[in-house]
C-alpha positions in Angstrom: 11.8 -11.5 12.3 8.4 -8.9 12.5 6.4 -9.7 9.5 8.3 -13.1 8.7 7.3 -14.7 6.2 3.9 -15.7 6.2 1.9 -13.5 4.3 -1.4 -15.1 5.1 -2.6 -12.2 6.8 -2.9 -9.8 3.5 -5.8 -12.5 2.7 -7.8 -11.5 6.1 -8.1 -7.7 4.9 -11.3 -6.7 3.3 -10.4 -4.5 0.0 -14.3 -5.0 -1.4 -15.3 -1.6 -1.0 -13.0 0.2 -3.2 -15.5 1.9 -5.5 -14.6 5.7 -4.9 -10.2 4.9 -4.8 -8.7 6.0 -7.8 -5.3 4.8 -7.1 -3.7 2.8 -5.0 0.6 2.6 -3.8 1.8 0.2 -2.0 5.2 0.4 -0.5 8.1 -2.0 1.0 9.1 -5.8 1.2 5.2 -6.2 0.7 4.4 -4.2 -1.9 3.8 -6.5 -4.5 2.0 -8.9 -2.4 0.0 -6.6 -1.3 -0.8 -5.3 -4.7 -1.6 -8.9 -6.2 -4.2 -9.3 -3.0 -5.4 -6.0 -3.5 -6.0 -6.8 -7.6 -7.4 -10.1 -6.6 -10.1 -8.3 -4.8 -11.2 -6.8 -8.5 -9.5 -3.7 -8.3 -8.4 -2.1 -11.5 -4.2 -3.7 -11.2 -3.6 -0.6 -13.7 -4.4 1.4 -11.1 -2.1 -0.2 -8.4 1.6 1.0 -8.1 3.7 -1.1 -6.1 7.3 0.2 -4.3 9.3 -1.7 -3.0 11.1 1.8 -1.8 9.0 4.1 0.6 10.3 7.2 -0.5 9.3 6.7 -4.1 6.0 5.5 -3.0 6.0 9.0 -1.1 6.4 11.0 -4.8 4.2 8.6 -6.7 1.5 9.4 -3.7 1.7 13.2 -3.8 2.5 13.0 -7.9 -1.5 13.8 -7.7 -3.7 16.1 -6.1 -6.4 14.0 -4.7 -7.2 13.3 -1.2 -5.0 10.8 0.6 -5.5 7.9 3.0 -2.1 6.0 4.1 -2.2 2.9 6.0 0.7 1.4 7.3 0.9 -1.9 9.5 2.9 -1.7 12.8 6.4 -2.4 11.5 6.0 0.1 9.1 4.1 2.7 11.3 7.5 5.1 11.9 9.3 4.7 8.9 6.6 6.1 7.1 5.2 8.8 9.5 8.7 9.9 8.6 9.1 9.9 5.1 5.6 11.4 5.4 7.2 14.2 7.6 4.7 13.4 10.4 
C-alpha cells in the first residue's frame, strides 16, 4: 500500500522556514500527522487547519484571498490536481 503506516518521512521535511506563512491547510489521511509535525517545528498551532477530506481542505484553502502554495505527495498529486480543477 502506497504511503503505508510508516510516517517517519514526515519528520524528514524541513518546516523551519515558515516565517511569511499566515496559515497552513493539511489534508488527507496524514493531515493530523503533518499538522503535528508542523506544530513541532514551532509554527503556531492555531494557524494549522487539518482536514481529512480533500474537498473540505480545498474550500478552506480558498476561504482567504491570499497567495497559496499547494504541495502534494506522489499518491495525492492527481486527486489534488483534480480537486483544484487543474
